[in-house]
C-alpha positions in Angstrom: -12.1 1.6 -15.6 -11.5 4.6 -17.7 -14.5 6.6 -15.9 -13.2 5.5 -12.4 -9.1 6.7 -13.2 -10.8 9.9 -14.3 -13.1 10.2 -11.0 -10.4 8.7 -8.3 -7.0 9.2 -9.8 -7.9 12.0 -12.0 -6.0 10.6 -14.8 -7.2 10.7 -18.3 -6.9 7.3 -20.0 -6.4 7.0 -23.5 -6.9 3.8 -25.8 -4.8 3.3 -28.6 -6.0 0.7 -31.1 -3.7 -1.2 -33.4 -4.1 -0.6 -37.1 -4.6 -3.9 -38.7 -3.5 -2.8 -41.8 -0.1 -2.3 -41.0 1.9 -5.6 -41.2 4.7 -6.4 -38.9 5.8 -4.5 -35.5 4.9 -1.1 -35.2 5.7 0.7 -32.0 2.5 2.6 -30.4 2.9 5.8 -28.8 3.9 5.5 -24.9 2.7 1.6 -25.2 6.4 0.6 -25.1 6.9 2.2 -21.9 4.2 -0.1 -20.1 5.8 -3.1 -21.9 9.3 -2.2 -21.0 8.5 -1.4 -17.3 6.5 -5.2 -17.1 9.8 -6.4 -18.5 12.0 -4.8 -15.9 9.0 -6.4 -13.0 9.1 -10.0 -14.7 13.1 -9.6 -14.1 12.7 -9.9 -10.5 12.2 -13.5 -9.1 9.6 -12.6 -6.5 7.3 -11.1 -9.2 7.9 -13.8 -11.8 5.1 -16.3 -11.8 7.4 -18.8 -13.0 9.2 -19.3 -10.2 6.8 -20.0 -7.8 6.8 -23.2 -5.9 4.5 -26.2 -6.7 2.3 -27.0 -3.6 1.4 -30.4 -5.0 5.3 -31.4 -5.0 5.6 -30.7 -1.2 
């Protein structure tokens, strides 16, 4: 995926690994932006998986 993003989208993808020796929550660089955006998207009912109708109930 990293090579595809560079070749097709001209984006540089950087993998930021979590430090296992740090206890508790530590905000990683730029990761909070993605998590915040996903949180905003999941607030929309049409995008949330939990609100999909169950076809077995119909």
